[in-house]
Phi, psi and omega in degrees: 000317178297318180296318179295321180291322178294322176296315178299320178295320177299316178296315182295316178298318177298318180295317178300316182298315180294317180297318180293320177297322177292324180298333176292344186240354181219186185266163179297316178300312180298319180298318179299317183284324176295316176301327179298345178291349173304329179297321180283322184286335184303309177297330178292315176300319178300321178295315183291320185273317189234011177059034175288134184295137179239125181289159182298323179298331178294322177292326173299318177300320177299316180296317179297316182295326177292320176297316177299321179296320178296321176296317184293326186295332189261003190244341183258174187287342180289171180265154174303329178299324178297318179296320181292322177297316179295320177298321176296323177294320178298323177296321177297316178298320180296316178296323180295320178297318180294317178298319178298319180296333179281322190251333185301322180296346185271343193229164177297132187295317181294314180296319179297313181295319181299313180294321179300314183283331171300316179299318177298315182299314180297318181299313183285333174294315176297319179297317179295319179297317183296327181271354182070029186243014182276114178203165179278123180297153179235144176108139182296327183292318179296313181294325174298316178295322179296319180294316181296311185282325183285315184274303189279313185280346183237291187300304182292321181296316183277341169293315178299320180295317181297317178298315185290326184283359168284343192236358181213179184266166177295323181293320177291328174298316179299327179298319178297323179289347179297342179283346183301314179296329178295312180290324179296319179294320181298310182285330178295320180285312186283324185261331184246349177073031176299145177226115185260340182077173184299314182293324179294315180292328175296319178296321177298319181294321178294319176301313180296323177298318179296320179296315181296317180298316183295321182284327177294335177291000000 
């Protein structure tokens, strides 16, 4: 159980690192929609790792999402490198969901989540030390963001995921995560003033269509 939780933590930490690096180079809205591709990637990862059957419509969803990503990559102020980093992060999230689906039903949800997040913490501490960037953050804004992302978006969210994946499949879990790009676009536009343009929103729509097609499969 400890080994499985550490593996899930390694995957989760890697996905967070890639997503954060991508966010430095692209927009919030684009990040949300590209991260949403984890929904499409999850059944593909399940096939590659555990030979889980993938319906033909799921492959159509992958194709649509890829076209949407290409549209999205060329219209916003961020660089294609940012989108690729976020896409790599989405792949990490997809692998983490599949691994959780494999191991979460076997172990206590609270214990599994605790070890998983300890592994994430240790990994980022080592990374910060290696980069010479380990220090105590300053400012109420930074600590507020840490509390929101650390407690609600991570600890409570992944505890809920571990509990839920005792009772449902990896693909259905990915369907719940499909709402992330919708909320990311909403908050990116309303709170940060992101502007994707017609081609960008078309790309977002094609990605969502790919997600829907894959999940209907």
